[in-house]
N, CA, C and O atoms as a Tinker XYZ file with bonds, in Angstrom:
   540  protein
     1  N     50.678000  -50.180000   96.384000    73     2
     2  CA    52.107000  -49.969000   96.279000    64     1     3
     3  C     52.596000  -49.172000   97.492000    63     2     4     5
     4  O     51.857000  -48.372000   98.066000    81     3
     5  N     53.829000  -49.403000   97.859000    73     3     6
     6  CA    54.416000  -48.683000   98.980000    64     5     7
     7  C     54.808000  -47.277000   98.548000    63     6     8     9
     8  O     55.204000  -47.054000   97.404000    81     7
     9  N     54.695000  -46.354000   99.454000    73     7    10
    10  CA    55.096000  -44.971000   99.208000    64     9    11
    11  C     56.248000  -44.627000  100.127000    63    10    12    13
    12  O     56.348000  -45.176000  101.224000    81    11
    13  N     57.123000  -43.728000   99.700000    73    11    14
    14  CA    58.230000  -43.334000  100.566000    64    13    15
    15  C     57.727000  -42.580000  101.797000    63    14    16    17
    16  O     56.704000  -41.896000  101.758000    81    15
    17  N     58.471000  -42.726000  102.880000    73    15    18
    18  CA    58.198000  -41.994000  104.113000    64    17    19
    19  C     59.419000  -41.123000  104.367000    63    18    20    21
    20  O     60.368000  -41.556000  105.021000    81    19
    21  N     59.400000  -39.878000  103.846000    73    19    22
    22  CA    60.593000  -39.020000  103.959000    64    21    23
    23  C     60.891000  -38.620000  105.397000    63    22    24    25
    24  O     59.980000  -38.377000  106.189000    81    23
    25  N     62.163000  -38.557000  105.719000    73    23    26
    26  CA    62.602000  -37.978000  106.981000    64    25    27
    27  C     63.179000  -36.592000  106.668000    63    26    28    29
    28  O     63.215000  -36.184000  105.507000    81    27
    29  N     63.620000  -35.886000  107.678000    73    27    30
    30  CA    64.110000  -34.516000  107.474000    64    29    31
    31  C     65.300000  -34.468000  106.512000    63    30    32    33
    32  O     65.401000  -33.546000  105.702000    81    31
    33  N     66.193000  -35.444000  106.593000    73    31    34
    34  CA    67.370000  -35.439000  105.728000    64    33    35
    35  C     67.016000  -35.784000  104.282000    63    34    36    37
    36  O     67.588000  -35.209000  103.355000    81    35
    37  N     66.086000  -36.709000  104.079000    73    35    38
    38  CA    65.736000  -37.159000  102.743000    64    37    39
    39  C     64.610000  -36.399000  102.071000    63    38    40    41
    40  O     64.376000  -36.587000  100.877000    81    39
    41  N     63.899000  -35.538000  102.808000    73    39    42
    42  CA    62.746000  -34.824000  102.243000    64    41    43
    43  C     63.083000  -34.073000  100.951000    63    42    44    45
    44  O     62.287000  -34.128000  100.013000    81    43
    45  N     64.223000  -33.374000  100.852000    73    43    46
    46  CA    64.519000  -32.684000   99.594000    64    45    47
    47  C     64.615000  -33.628000   98.397000    63    46    48    49
    48  O     64.204000  -33.260000   97.296000    81    47
    49  N     65.148000  -34.834000   98.586000    73    47    50
    50  CA    65.226000  -35.797000   97.491000    64    49    51
    51  C     63.840000  -36.028000   96.902000    63    50    52    53
    52  O     63.662000  -36.010000   95.684000    81    51
    53  N     62.854000  -36.247000   97.780000    73    51    54
    54  CA    61.489000  -36.543000   97.329000    64    53    55
    55  C     60.804000  -35.304000   96.765000    63    54    56    57
    56  O     59.988000  -35.420000   95.850000    81    55
    57  N     61.119000  -34.119000   97.292000    73    55    58
    58  CA    60.550000  -32.880000   96.735000    64    57    59
    59  C     61.037000  -32.660000   95.307000    63    58    60    61
    60  O     60.249000  -32.300000   94.433000    81    59
    61  N     62.322000  -32.873000   95.065000    73    59    62
    62  CA    62.856000  -32.740000   93.710000    64    61    63
    63  C     62.284000  -33.827000   92.796000    63    62    64    65
    64  O     61.941000  -33.549000   91.646000    81    63
    65  N     62.179000  -35.050000   93.293000    73    63    66
    66  CA    61.630000  -36.145000   92.486000    64    65    67
    67  C     60.189000  -35.841000   92.079000    63    66    68    69
    68  O     59.778000  -36.178000   90.968000    81    67
    69  N     59.427000  -35.215000   92.957000    73    67    70
    70  CA    58.041000  -34.849000   92.628000    64    69    71
    71  C     57.993000  -33.857000   91.471000    63    70    72    73
    72  O     56.984000  -33.759000   90.773000    81    71
    73  N     59.089000  -33.120000   91.269000    73    71    74
    74  CA    59.192000  -32.168000   90.147000    64    73    75
    75  C     59.879000  -32.794000   88.931000    63    74    76    77
    76  O     60.120000  -32.116000   87.932000    81    75
    77  N     60.194000  -34.097000   89.022000    73    75    78
    78  CA    60.844000  -34.776000   87.912000    64    77    79
    79  C     62.336000  -34.539000   87.830000    63    78    80    81
    80  O     62.928000  -34.662000   86.758000    81    79
    81  N     62.954000  -34.198000   88.956000    73    79    82
    82  CA    64.392000  -33.935000   88.990000    64    81    83
    83  C     65.085000  -34.966000   89.867000    63    82    84    85
    84  O     64.621000  -35.274000   90.965000    81    83
    85  N     66.196000  -35.494000   89.375000    73    83    86
    86  CA    67.013000  -36.385000   90.186000    64    85    87
    87  C     68.173000  -35.567000   90.734000    63    86    88    89
    88  O     69.030000  -35.091000   89.989000    81    87
    89  N     68.179000  -35.418000   92.044000    73    87    90
    90  CA    69.240000  -34.658000   92.718000    64    89    91
    91  C     69.841000  -35.512000   93.816000    63    90    92    93
    92  O     69.172000  -36.351000   94.420000    81    91
    93  N     71.120000  -35.276000   94.058000    73    91    94
    94  CA    71.858000  -36.018000   95.066000    64    93    95
    95  C     72.474000  -35.018000   96.039000    63    94    96    97
    96  O     72.983000  -33.971000   95.638000    81    95
    97  N     72.419000  -35.357000   97.305000    73    95    98
    98  CA    73.036000  -34.513000   98.322000    64    97    99
    99  C     74.557000  -34.597000   98.185000    63    98   100   101
   100  O     75.119000  -35.684000   98.047000    81    99
   101  N     75.210000  -33.444000   98.224000    73    99   102
   102  CA    76.678000  -33.383000   98.190000    64   101   103
   103  C     77.153000  -32.546000   99.365000    63   102   104   105
   104  O     76.455000  -31.646000   99.831000    81   103
   105  N     78.329000  -32.854000   99.824000    73   103   106
   106  CA    78.951000  -32.047000  100.862000    64   105   107
   107  C     79.301000  -30.697000  100.247000    63   106   108   109
   108  O     79.928000  -30.636000   99.189000    81   107
   109  N     78.902000  -29.628000  100.902000    73   107   110
   110  CA    79.194000  -28.289000  100.390000    64   109   111
   111  C     80.653000  -27.903000  100.616000    63   110   112   113
   112  O     81.124000  -26.921000  100.042000    81   111
   113  N     81.367000  -28.653000  101.435000    73   111   114
   114  CA    82.780000  -28.341000  101.680000    64   113   115
   115  C     83.726000  -29.173000  100.798000    63   114   116   117
   116  O     84.589000  -28.612000  100.122000    81   115
   117  N     83.573000  -30.492000  100.799000    73   115   118
   118  CA    84.501000  -31.324000  100.014000    64   117   119
   119  C     83.907000  -31.780000   98.680000    63   118   120   121
   120  O     84.631000  -32.306000   97.834000    81   119
   121  N     82.603000  -31.588000   98.479000    73   119   122
   122  CA    81.961000  -31.928000   97.213000    64   121   123
   123  C     81.589000  -33.387000   97.053000    63   122   124   125
   124  O     81.065000  -33.772000   96.007000    81   123
   125  N     81.843000  -34.204000   98.049000    73   123   126
   126  CA    81.564000  -35.638000   97.961000    64   125   127
   127  C     80.055000  -35.903000   97.965000    63   126   128   129
   128  O     79.348000  -35.416000   98.847000    81   127
   129  N     79.552000  -36.673000   96.983000    73   127   130
   130  CA    78.126000  -37.012000   96.993000    64   129   131
   131  C     77.826000  -38.041000   98.074000    63   130   132   133
   132  O     78.686000  -38.846000   98.431000    81   131
   133  N     76.598000  -38.010000   98.593000    73   131   134
   134  CA    76.230000  -39.002000   99.603000    64   133   135
   135  C     74.770000  -39.406000   99.456000    63   134   136   137
   136  O     73.891000  -38.579000   99.212000    81   135
   137  N     74.544000  -40.694000   99.611000    73   135   138
   138  CA    73.207000  -41.258000   99.591000    64   137   139
   139  C     73.270000  -42.556000  100.364000    63   138   140   141
   140  O     74.167000  -43.366000  100.132000    81   139
   141  N     72.342000  -42.771000  101.274000    73   139   142
   142  CA    71.193000  -41.934000  101.556000    64   141   143
   143  C     71.599000  -40.603000  102.197000    63   142   144   145
   144  O     72.671000  -40.481000  102.789000    81   143
   145  N     70.716000  -39.615000  102.062000    73   143   146
   146  CA    71.013000  -38.293000  102.640000    64   145   147
   147  C     71.195000  -38.393000  104.157000    63   146   148   149
   148  O     70.514000  -39.160000  104.838000    81   147
   149  N     72.120000  -37.607000  104.650000    73   147   150
   150  CA    72.372000  -37.569000  106.100000    64   149   151
   151  C     72.970000  -36.225000  106.462000    63   150   152   153
   152  O     73.457000  -35.506000  105.589000    81   151
   153  N     72.938000  -35.876000  107.742000    73   151   154
   154  CA    73.362000  -34.526000  108.127000    64   153   155
   155  C     74.864000  -34.281000  108.047000    63   154   156   157
   156  O     75.285000  -33.140000  107.854000    81   155
   157  N     75.683000  -35.322000  108.190000    73   155   158
   158  CA    77.134000  -35.130000  108.272000    64   157   159
   159  C     77.841000  -35.879000  107.155000    63   158   160   161
   160  O     77.497000  -37.022000  106.854000    81   159
   161  N     78.819000  -35.245000  106.546000    73   159   162
   162  CA    79.613000  -35.872000  105.493000    64   161   163
   163  C     80.498000  -36.963000  106.101000    63   162   164   165
   164  O     81.256000  -36.685000  107.030000    81   163
   165  N     80.416000  -38.189000  105.601000    73   163   166
   166  CA    81.260000  -39.247000  106.153000    64   165   167
   167  C     82.731000  -39.114000  105.759000    63   166   168   169
   168  O     83.581000  -39.820000  106.303000    81   167
   169  N     83.041000  -38.213000  104.815000    73   167   170
   170  CA    84.423000  -38.053000  104.355000    64   169   171
   171  C     85.173000  -36.963000  105.110000    63   170   172   173
   172  O     86.328000  -37.146000  105.493000    81   171
   173  N     84.500000  -35.808000  105.326000    73   171   174
   174  CA    85.200000  -34.703000  105.990000    64   173   175
   175  C     84.509000  -34.238000  107.277000    63   174   176   177
   176  O     84.992000  -33.324000  107.946000    81   175
   177  N     83.391000  -34.859000  107.617000    73   175   178
   178  CA    82.620000  -34.562000  108.824000    64   177   179
   179  C     81.961000  -33.179000  108.830000    63   178   180   181
   180  O     81.566000  -32.688000  109.888000    81   179
   181  N     81.844000  -32.559000  107.674000    73   179   182
   182  CA    81.170000  -31.265000  107.571000    64   181   183
   183  C     79.657000  -31.468000  107.653000    63   182   184   185
   184  O     79.130000  -32.496000  107.226000    81   183
   185  N     78.975000  -30.474000  108.207000    73   183   186
   186  CA    77.516000  -30.493000  108.249000    64   185   187
   187  C     76.915000  -29.654000  107.127000    63   186   188   189
   188  O     75.693000  -29.528000  107.046000    81   187
   189  N     77.741000  -29.081000  106.266000    73   187   190
   190  CA    77.257000  -28.264000  105.148000    64   189   191
   191  C     76.907000  -29.180000  103.981000    63   190   192   193
   192  O     77.673000  -30.080000  103.634000    81   191
   193  N     75.750000  -28.944000  103.382000    73   191   194
   194  CA    75.366000  -29.778000  102.241000    64   193   195
   195  C     74.586000  -28.959000  101.218000    63   194   196   197
   196  O     74.079000  -27.875000  101.509000    81   195
   197  N     74.511000  -29.511000  100.018000    73   195   198
   198  CA    73.752000  -28.910000   98.926000    64   197   199
   199  C     73.197000  -30.046000   98.080000    63   198   200   201
   200  O     73.755000  -31.143000   98.057000    81   199
   201  N     72.094000  -29.778000   97.385000    73   199   202
   202  CA    71.483000  -30.775000   96.505000    64   201   203
   203  C     71.816000  -30.413000   95.080000    63   202   204   205
   204  O     71.463000  -29.330000   94.612000    81   203
   205  N     72.500000  -31.317000   94.373000    73   203   206
   206  CA    72.936000  -31.056000   93.010000    64   205   207
   207  C     72.213000  -31.980000   92.041000    63   206   208   209
   208  O     72.037000  -33.168000   92.312000    81   207
   209  N     71.797000  -31.422000   90.913000    73   207   210
   210  CA    71.145000  -32.219000   89.875000    64   209   211
   211  C     72.158000  -33.170000   89.247000    63   210   212   213
   212  O     73.324000  -32.819000   89.065000    81   211
   213  N     71.708000  -34.358000   88.922000    73   211   214
   214  CA    72.496000  -35.326000   88.162000    64   213   215
   215  C     71.709000  -35.679000   86.905000    63   214   216   217
   216  O     70.506000  -35.430000   86.824000    81   215
   217  N     72.388000  -36.251000   85.942000    73   215   218
   218  CA    71.772000  -36.506000   84.637000    64   217   219
   219  C     70.673000  -37.555000   84.673000    63   218   220   221
   220  O     69.781000  -37.547000   83.825000    81   219
   221  N     70.726000  -38.452000   85.638000    73   219   222
   222  CA    69.780000  -39.557000   85.673000    64   221   223
   223  C     70.263000  -40.766000   84.894000    63   222   224   225
   224  O     69.572000  -41.782000   84.816000    81   223
   225  N     71.448000  -40.655000   84.320000    73   223   226
   226  CA    72.019000  -41.807000   83.612000    64   225   227
   227  C     72.762000  -42.700000   84.606000    63   226   228   229
   228  O     73.399000  -42.225000   85.547000    81   227
   229  N     72.657000  -43.995000   84.367000    73   227   230
   230  CA    73.346000  -44.935000   85.229000    64   229   231
   231  C     73.416000  -46.296000   84.566000    63   230   232   233
   232  O     73.146000  -46.452000   83.375000    81   231
   233  N     73.786000  -47.276000   85.378000    73   231   234
   234  CA    73.836000  -48.643000   84.871000    64   233   235
   235  C     73.296000  -49.567000   85.950000    63   234   236   237
   236  O     73.376000  -49.270000   87.142000    81   235
   237  N     72.747000  -50.687000   85.514000    73   235   238
   238  CA    72.234000  -51.677000   86.460000    64   237   239
   239  C     73.432000  -52.303000   87.168000    63   238   240   241
   240  O     74.262000  -52.964000   86.544000    81   239
   241  N     73.506000  -52.092000   88.452000    73   239   242
   242  CA    74.599000  -52.620000   89.264000    64   241   243
   243  C     74.242000  -54.013000   89.773000    63   242   244   245
   244  O     75.097000  -54.892000   89.889000    81   243
   245  N     72.943000  -54.192000   90.078000    73   243   246
   246  CA    72.441000  -55.487000   90.539000    64   245   247
   247  C     70.931000  -55.500000   90.326000    63   246   248   249
   248  O     70.309000  -54.452000   90.150000    81   247
   249  N     70.355000  -56.684000   90.343000    73   247   250
   250  CA    68.898000  -56.777000   90.284000    64   249   251
   251  C     68.440000  -58.102000   90.857000    63   250   252   253
   252  O     69.220000  -59.042000   91.012000    81   251
   253  N     67.160000  -58.151000   91.166000    73   251   254
   254  CA    66.518000  -59.358000   91.664000    64   253   255
   255  C     65.129000  -59.415000   91.039000    63   254   256   257
   256  O     64.548000  -58.387000   90.693000    81   255
   257  N     64.614000  -60.611000   90.903000    73   255   258
   258  CA    63.252000  -60.809000   90.416000    64   257   259
   259  C     62.484000  -61.504000   91.538000    63   258   260   261
   260  O     62.595000  -62.717000   91.711000    81   259
   261  N     61.699000  -60.729000   92.303000    73   259   262
   262  CA    60.948000  -61.331000   93.415000    64   261   263
   263  C     59.851000  -62.265000   92.901000    63   262   264   265
   264  O     59.245000  -62.028000   91.856000    81   263
   265  N     59.619000  -63.313000   93.653000    73   263   266
   266  CA    58.545000  -64.257000   93.366000    64   265   267
   267  C     57.713000  -64.423000   94.634000    63   266   268   269
   268  O     58.223000  -64.206000   95.733000    81   267
   269  N     56.440000  -64.805000   94.504000    73   267   270
   270  CA    55.588000  -64.971000   95.694000    64   269   271
   271  C     56.231000  -65.936000   96.673000    63   270   272   273
   272  O     56.991000  -66.811000   96.258000    81   271
   273  N     55.943000  -65.798000   97.986000    73   271   274
   274  CA    54.985000  -64.856000   98.562000    64   273   275
   275  C     55.573000  -63.447000   98.686000    63   274   276   277
   276  O     56.742000  -63.271000   99.032000    81   275
   277  N     54.750000  -62.471000   98.400000    73   275   278
   278  CA    55.157000  -61.082000   98.422000    64   277   279
   279  C     54.167000  -60.264000   99.225000    63   278   280   281
   280  O     53.129000  -60.767000   99.654000    81   279
   281  N     54.497000  -59.001000   99.425000    73   279   282
   282  CA    53.564000  -58.104000  100.104000    64   281   283
   283  C     52.278000  -57.984000   99.297000    63   282   284   285
   284  O     52.309000  -58.042000   98.067000    81   283
   285  N     51.148000  -57.817000   99.981000    73   283   286
   286  CA    49.898000  -57.603000   99.240000    64   285   287
   287  C     50.058000  -56.413000   98.288000    63   286   288   289
   288  O     50.688000  -55.414000   98.633000    81   287
   289  N     49.491000  -56.528000   97.111000    73   287   290
   290  CA    49.605000  -55.474000   96.115000    64   289   291
   291  C     50.760000  -55.692000   95.155000    63   290   292   293
   292  O     50.810000  -55.067000   94.096000    81   291
   293  N     51.679000  -56.561000   95.506000    73   291   294
   294  CA    52.817000  -56.852000   94.639000    64   293   295
   295  C     52.719000  -58.247000   94.021000    63   294   296   297
   296  O     53.266000  -58.484000   92.944000    81   295
   297  N     52.031000  -59.164000   94.686000    73   295   298
   298  CA    51.968000  -60.553000   94.216000    64   297   299
   299  C     51.414000  -60.648000   92.796000    63   298   300   301
   300  O     51.904000  -61.441000   91.991000    81   299
   301  N     50.388000  -59.838000   92.482000    73   299   302
   302  CA    49.802000  -59.913000   91.141000    64   301   303
   303  C     50.720000  -59.347000   90.069000    63   302   304   305
   304  O     50.471000  -59.561000   88.882000    81   303
   305  N     51.780000  -58.629000   90.451000    73   303   306
   306  CA    52.732000  -58.083000   89.488000    64   305   307
   307  C     53.877000  -59.049000   89.179000    63   306   308   309
   308  O     54.581000  -58.877000   88.184000    81   307
   309  N     54.062000  -60.040000   90.009000    73   307   310
   310  CA    55.193000  -60.957000   89.856000    64   309   311
   311  C     55.048000  -61.771000   88.571000    63   310   312   313
   312  O     53.938000  -62.152000   88.199000    81   311
   313  N     56.164000  -62.038000   87.895000    73   311   314
   314  CA    57.502000  -61.572000   88.258000    64   313   315
   315  C     57.758000  -60.147000   87.761000    63   314   316   317
   316  O     57.309000  -59.763000   86.681000    81   315
   317  N     58.474000  -59.386000   88.553000    73   315   318
   318  CA    58.884000  -58.033000   88.195000    64   317   319
   319  C     60.313000  -57.853000   88.672000    63   318   320   321
   320  O     60.847000  -58.704000   89.383000    81   319
   321  N     60.932000  -56.750000   88.284000    73   319   322
   322  CA    62.326000  -56.535000   88.655000    64   321   323
   323  C     62.463000  -55.471000   89.736000    63   322   324   325
   324  O     61.656000  -54.545000   89.823000    81   323
   325  N     63.474000  -55.617000   90.538000    73   323   326
   326  CA    63.926000  -54.577000   91.465000    64   325   327
   327  C     65.414000  -54.423000   91.173000    63   326   328   329
   328  O     66.180000  -55.379000   91.288000    81   327
   329  N     65.813000  -53.212000   90.794000    73   327   330
   330  CA    67.202000  -52.987000   90.394000    64   329   331
   331  C     67.909000  -52.049000   91.360000    63   330   332   333
   332  O     67.281000  -51.240000   92.042000    81   331
   333  N     69.214000  -52.174000   91.400000    73   331   334
   334  CA    70.089000  -51.219000   92.057000    64   333   335
   335  C     70.850000  -50.549000   90.921000    63   334   336   337
   336  O     71.556000  -51.213000   90.161000    81   335
   337  N     70.705000  -49.235000   90.808000    73   335   338
   338  CA    71.322000  -48.475000   89.722000    64   337   339
   339  C     72.459000  -47.641000   90.277000    63   338   340   341
   340  O     72.293000  -46.907000   91.252000    81   339
   341  N     73.618000  -47.764000   89.642000    73   339   342
   342  CA    74.799000  -46.968000   89.967000    64   341   343
   343  C     74.775000  -45.736000   89.070000    63   342   344   345
   344  O     74.728000  -45.863000   87.847000    81   343
   345  N     74.808000  -44.550000   89.664000    73   343   346
   346  CA    74.736000  -43.319000   88.883000    64   345   347
   347  C     76.033000  -43.048000   88.128000    63   346   348   349
   348  O     77.127000  -43.274000   88.646000    81   347
   349  N     75.894000  -42.563000   86.903000    73   347   350
   350  CA    77.047000  -42.288000   86.046000    64   349   351
   351  C     77.995000  -41.265000   86.672000    63   350   352   353
   352  O     79.209000  -41.469000   86.682000    81   351
   353  N     77.445000  -40.161000   87.196000    73   351   354
   354  CA    78.299000  -39.098000   87.758000    64   353   355
   355  C     78.814000  -39.400000   89.150000    63   354   356   357
   356  O     79.753000  -38.758000   89.621000    81   355
   357  N     78.210000  -40.367000   89.808000    73   355   358
   358  CA    78.588000  -40.671000   91.188000    64   357   359
   359  C     78.496000  -42.184000   91.389000    63   358   360   361
   360  O     77.518000  -42.671000   91.955000    81   359
   361  N     79.501000  -42.931000   90.932000    73   359   362
   362  CA    79.425000  -44.396000   90.956000    64   361   363
   363  C     79.213000  -45.018000   92.329000    63   362   364   365
   364  O     78.746000  -46.153000   92.426000    81   363
   365  N     79.550000  -44.288000   93.397000    73   363   366
   366  CA    79.304000  -44.842000   94.731000    64   365   367
   367  C     77.862000  -44.628000   95.176000    63   366   368   369
   368  O     77.440000  -45.164000   96.201000    81   367
   369  N     77.108000  -43.847000   94.410000    73   367   370
   370  CA    75.696000  -43.623000   94.732000    64   369   371
   371  C     74.875000  -44.661000   93.983000    63   370   372   373
   372  O     74.958000  -44.773000   92.760000    81   371
   373  N     74.088000  -45.413000   94.726000    73   371   374
   374  CA    73.256000  -46.460000   94.133000    64   373   375
   375  C     71.829000  -46.287000   94.622000    63   374   376   377
   376  O     71.576000  -46.165000   95.821000    81   375
   377  N     70.899000  -46.279000   93.670000    73   375   378
   378  CA    69.487000  -46.096000   93.973000    64   377   379
   379  C     68.712000  -47.354000   93.597000    63   378   380   381
   380  O     69.064000  -48.047000   92.642000    81   379
   381  N     67.664000  -47.642000   94.347000    73   379   382
   382  CA    66.827000  -48.818000   94.112000    64   381   383
   383  C     65.570000  -48.390000   93.380000    63   382   384   385
   384  O     65.022000  -47.320000   93.647000    81   383
   385  N     65.111000  -49.224000   92.457000    73   383   386
   386  CA    63.873000  -48.939000   91.744000    64   385   387
   387  C     63.520000  -50.094000   90.822000    63   386   388   389
   388  O     63.935000  -51.232000   91.038000    81   387
   389  N     62.751000  -49.781000   89.797000    73   387   390
   390  CA    62.339000  -50.776000   88.806000    64   389   391
   391  C     62.697000  -50.281000   87.422000    63   390   392   393
   392  O     62.602000  -49.084000   87.152000    81   391
   393  N     63.112000  -51.187000   86.530000    73   391   394
   394  CA    63.251000  -50.852000   85.119000    64   393   395
   395  C     61.872000  -51.063000   84.506000    63   394   396   397
   396  O     61.302000  -52.150000   84.593000    81   395
   397  N     61.346000  -50.013000   83.888000    73   395   398
   398  CA    60.006000  -50.042000   83.306000    64   397   399
   399  C     60.084000  -49.679000   81.827000    63   398   400   401
   400  O     61.093000  -49.152000   81.359000    81   399
   401  N     59.009000  -49.964000   81.097000    73   399   402
   402  CA    58.976000  -49.692000   79.658000    64   401   403
   403  C     58.930000  -48.199000   79.363000    63   402   404   405
   404  O     59.488000  -47.748000   78.362000    81   403
   405  N     58.268000  -47.423000   80.228000    73   403   406
   406  CA    58.146000  -45.967000   80.069000    64   405   407
   407  C     57.691000  -45.395000   81.402000    63   406   408   409
   408  O     57.229000  -46.135000   82.271000    81   407
   409  N     57.816000  -44.101000   81.568000    73   407   410
   410  CA    57.408000  -43.449000   82.819000    64   409   411
   411  C     55.958000  -43.807000   83.136000    63   410   412   413
   412  O     55.077000  -43.694000   82.284000    81   411
   413  N     55.730000  -44.236000   84.357000    73   411   414
   414  CA    54.388000  -44.579000   84.795000    64   413   415
   415  C     53.992000  -46.016000   84.531000    63   414   416   417
   416  O     52.940000  -46.457000   84.992000    81   415
   417  N     54.814000  -46.758000   83.798000    73   415   418
   418  CA    54.496000  -48.167000   83.529000    64   417   419
   419  C     54.648000  -48.978000   84.818000    63   418   420   421
   420  O     55.432000  -48.609000   85.692000    81   419
   421  N     53.909000  -50.068000   84.938000    73   419   422
   422  CA    54.014000  -50.893000   86.150000    64   421   423
   423  C     55.362000  -51.620000   86.214000    63   422   424   425
   424  O     56.047000  -51.764000   85.201000    81   423
   425  N     55.733000  -52.075000   87.412000    73   423   426
   426  CA    57.029000  -52.746000   87.588000    64   425   427
   427  C     57.192000  -54.013000   86.754000    63   426   428   429
   428  O     58.317000  -54.471000   86.552000    81   427
   429  N     56.100000  -54.586000   86.269000    73   427   430
   430  CA    56.200000  -55.809000   85.468000    64   429   431
   431  C     56.186000  -55.535000   83.961000    63   430   432   433
   432  O     55.969000  -56.454000   83.172000    81   431
   433  N     56.416000  -54.268000   83.551000    73   431   434
   434  CA    56.313000  -53.906000   82.136000    64   433   435
   435  C     57.551000  -54.269000   81.309000    63   434   436   437
   436  O     57.518000  -54.183000   80.082000    81   435
   437  N     58.629000  -54.668000   81.961000    73   435   438
   438  CA    59.836000  -55.110000   81.249000    64   437   439
   439  C     60.089000  -56.567000   81.645000    63   438   440   441
   440  O     60.137000  -56.901000   82.828000    81   439
   441  N     60.245000  -57.407000   80.655000    73   439   442
   442  CA    60.524000  -58.814000   80.893000    64   441   443
   443  C     61.842000  -58.932000   81.664000    63   442   444   445
   444  O     62.872000  -58.459000   81.184000    81   443
   445  N     61.831000  -59.553000   82.847000    73   443   446
   446  CA    63.063000  -59.682000   83.627000    64   445   447
   447  C     64.199000  -60.362000   82.870000    63   446   448   449
   448  O     65.366000  -60.148000   83.197000    81   447
   449  N     63.884000  -61.169000   81.876000    73   447   450
   450  CA    64.928000  -61.845000   81.093000    64   449   451
   451  C     65.751000  -60.856000   80.273000    63   450   452   453
   452  O     66.845000  -61.194000   79.821000    81   451
   453  N     65.240000  -59.635000   80.073000    73   451   454
   454  CA    65.974000  -58.615000   79.314000    64   453   455
   455  C     67.017000  -57.880000   80.155000    63   454   456   457
   456  O     67.870000  -57.183000   79.607000    81   455
   457  N     66.958000  -58.026000   81.464000    73   455   458
   458  CA    67.869000  -57.292000   82.347000    64   457   459
   459  C     69.255000  -57.920000   82.346000    63   458   460   461
   460  O     69.411000  -59.139000   82.286000    81   459
   461  N     70.258000  -57.046000   82.415000    73   459   462
   462  CA    71.641000  -57.485000   82.489000    64   461   463
   463  C     72.413000  -56.546000   83.407000    63   462   464   465
   464  O     72.186000  -55.336000   83.402000    81   463
   465  N     73.318000  -57.104000   84.187000    73   463   466
   466  CA    74.222000  -56.281000   84.989000    64   465   467
   467  C     75.015000  -55.406000   84.016000    63   466   468   469
   468  O     75.514000  -55.893000   83.001000    81   467
   469  N     75.129000  -54.127000   84.328000    73   467   470
   470  CA    75.875000  -53.193000   83.490000    64   469   471
   471  C     75.032000  -52.525000   82.412000    63   470   472   473
   472  O     75.526000  -51.633000   81.723000    81   471
   473  N     73.775000  -52.928000   82.246000    73   471   474
   474  CA    72.921000  -52.331000   81.213000    64   473   475
   475  C     72.697000  -50.850000   81.509000    63   474   476   477
   476  O     72.411000  -50.488000   82.651000    81   475
   477  N     72.822000  -49.989000   80.498000    73   475   478
   478  CA    72.590000  -48.558000   80.719000    64   477   479
   479  C     71.102000  -48.254000   80.890000    63   478   480   481
   480  O     70.254000  -48.801000   80.185000    81   479
   481  N     70.809000  -47.373000   81.837000    73   479   482
   482  CA    69.438000  -46.945000   82.102000    64   481   483
   483  C     69.438000  -45.443000   82.346000    63   482   484   485
   484  O     70.485000  -44.833000   82.562000    81   483
   485  N     68.237000  -44.857000   82.308000    73   483   486
   486  CA    68.096000  -43.446000   82.668000    64   485   487
   487  C     66.845000  -43.277000   83.509000    63   486   488   489
   488  O     65.887000  -44.040000   83.381000    81   487
   489  N     66.864000  -42.284000   84.358000    73   487   490
   490  CA    65.754000  -42.035000   85.278000    64   489   491
   491  C     64.578000  -41.382000   84.557000    63   490   492   493
   492  O     64.756000  -40.516000   83.701000    81   491
   493  N     63.383000  -41.812000   84.920000    73   491   494
   494  CA    62.124000  -41.175000   84.544000    64   493   495
   495  C     61.306000  -41.089000   85.836000    63   494   496   497
   496  O     61.635000  -41.740000   86.828000    81   495
   497  N     60.266000  -40.304000   85.817000    73   495   498
   498  CA    59.508000  -40.101000   87.047000    64   497   499
   499  C     58.022000  -40.321000   86.812000    63   498   500   501
   500  O     57.484000  -39.993000   85.755000    81   499
   501  N     57.377000  -40.882000   87.819000    73   499   502
   502  CA    55.931000  -41.074000   87.788000    64   501   503
   503  C     55.408000  -40.930000   89.207000    63   502   504   505
   504  O     55.811000  -41.670000   90.105000    81   503
   505  N     54.517000  -39.983000   89.403000    73   503   506
   506  CA    53.958000  -39.782000   90.731000    64   505   507
   507  C     54.994000  -39.465000   91.783000    63   506   508   509
   508  O     54.825000  -39.821000   92.950000    81   507
   509  N     56.075000  -38.796000   91.384000    73   507   510
   510  CA    57.111000  -38.418000   92.332000    64   509   511
   511  C     58.095000  -39.527000   92.660000    63   510   512   513
   512  O     58.952000  -39.358000   93.528000    81   511
   513  N     57.982000  -40.658000   91.979000    73   511   514
   514  CA    58.905000  -41.759000   92.221000    64   513   515
   515  C     59.853000  -41.922000   91.033000    63   514   516   517
   516  O     59.409000  -41.936000   89.885000    81   515
   517  N     61.145000  -42.046000   91.299000    73   515   518
   518  CA    62.054000  -42.345000   90.191000    64   517   519
   519  C     61.887000  -43.788000   89.743000    63   518   520   521
   520  O     61.769000  -44.699000   90.562000    81   519
   521  N     61.879000  -43.976000   88.452000    73   519   522
   522  CA    61.893000  -45.293000   87.820000    64   521   523
   523  C     63.032000  -45.258000   86.816000    63   522   524   525
   524  O     63.658000  -44.216000   86.623000    81   523
   525  N     63.305000  -46.384000   86.178000    73   523   526
   526  CA    64.410000  -46.470000   85.233000    64   525   527
   527  C     63.910000  -47.078000   83.933000    63   526   528   529
   528  O     63.109000  -48.012000   83.946000    81   527
   529  N     64.381000  -46.551000   82.818000    73   527   530
   530  CA    64.069000  -47.109000   81.506000    64   529   531
   531  C     65.392000  -47.473000   80.833000    63   530   532   533
   532  O     66.420000  -46.849000   81.094000    81   531
   533  N     65.360000  -48.485000   79.966000    73   531   534
   534  CA    66.584000  -48.811000   79.231000    64   533   535
   535  C     67.055000  -47.597000   78.433000    63   534   536   537
   536  O     66.246000  -46.895000   77.826000    81   535
   537  N     68.363000  -47.354000   78.436000    73   535   538
   538  CA    68.908000  -46.193000   77.722000    64   537   539
   539  C     69.244000  -46.553000   76.287000    63   538   540
   540  O     69.715000  -45.702000   75.532000    81   539
């Protein structure tokens, strides 16, 4: 499986995720959330930022079911889902992941036929990676 390669701006996201916390970078001046993390606020151009906890609740904004040929290590899991989740507290923030049966379950643990746009999900964590379970 692929692992994240954090950069300086995104490193706090992964540090919090390793502790089982979903946090989003916000501008410390105007309060606007931003993802992916970056040094400057695109709304007010401030360089001040803070990481704020979010509930982890969201909804499936989009999804795809990849089929072979795939990267090595993923082909044996197909079919599985890859979702884009819109966060409840910050609808413009969208995170990519998998809907799984429970924390730590493989990406193929939920039948892709069960997925629907708009379905409520919540974040769970396994090995420092956010995953999503049906809410």
